[in-house]
N, C-alpha and C positions, 0 to 999 in steps of 0.2 A: 645597421636591422633599420629598416622606417615602418614606424605605423602605418596603420591601413587606416586609419580612423583620423589622426591628426597630423598626419605627414610627419612627424618629427623622428628623429633619427634616435634610438635607444640600443642599451647594449642588452642582450639577451642573456640572464643568470639562469643558472644550472640550479635545479631543486625549487625553483619559485612557481609558483601555480599563476595559470593563466595561460592567453595562447599566445604563442609563439609571434606572434604577427602582429601583437597588439600593447602596446606600451603598457607598464604599467600605472600609469596617472590614468588611461583611458578604461582600463579593466577593473578598476574602482568603481562597484553601482555607485550608482547614485541613489539619496535618499530614496526618491520614489519607486526606485528599482527595487529596493531594499525592503519598501512597505508593501509593494507589490510580490515581493516571492514571499514574506512571510502573510500575507494575507492567504495566497497560496496553499500554504505548510498547513494554515489554519484550518483552513476550509477540509484539506485533503483527509489531515487529519480527524476530522470532525463524520467527512463518509465513512472513513476505514471503522473509526468507534462504531457508527450507527450499523454497518453491514456486520462486526464483532457481536453487538448485539441481534441482529436478525440471524445470524447464525446457531450463535445461543439459544435464541425460542425456538427452533427449527428441532435442534438434537435433543431439548427438553421436551418437548412434545412428541419425539418420536421415540423417544425413554418411554415416557408415559405410558404410549400404545403399543409398546412393548411388553410393559407391564401388565397391561389389561388382558392386553392376546394370551400372554402365559396364564391370565387366572382363570381364564376360559379353554387351556390346553391347549393352544396355539403356539408355535414356533417358527420366527423368521427365520427364513432361511440363509445364510448369510452371500452376497452379495447376488442377491434376487430382491424383485420388488414382489412377493408373494411369500402365504404362512401356510404351514401345515399343519395338520392337527396331531398331535404326537399320540402315541399309541398307549395307553397303560399299561 
């Protein structure tokens, strides 16, 4: 098979990672590509952890509101955006 990047002939090995039309030498990432991939992975991890913290904060706030409503005699209707007063 011929590499589409460098034009050299190469044997396609079964079970090896990479593209079928790119030789193993061309499919190895350069240090710049590795650094870019690591930077992207790091920024992705930071954004995911930030969104997880935001979601936890929202859930905690909702729980606090539910507790406060419960003390006043209100009950949240499951799946709805409103509360109803519980009969005593």
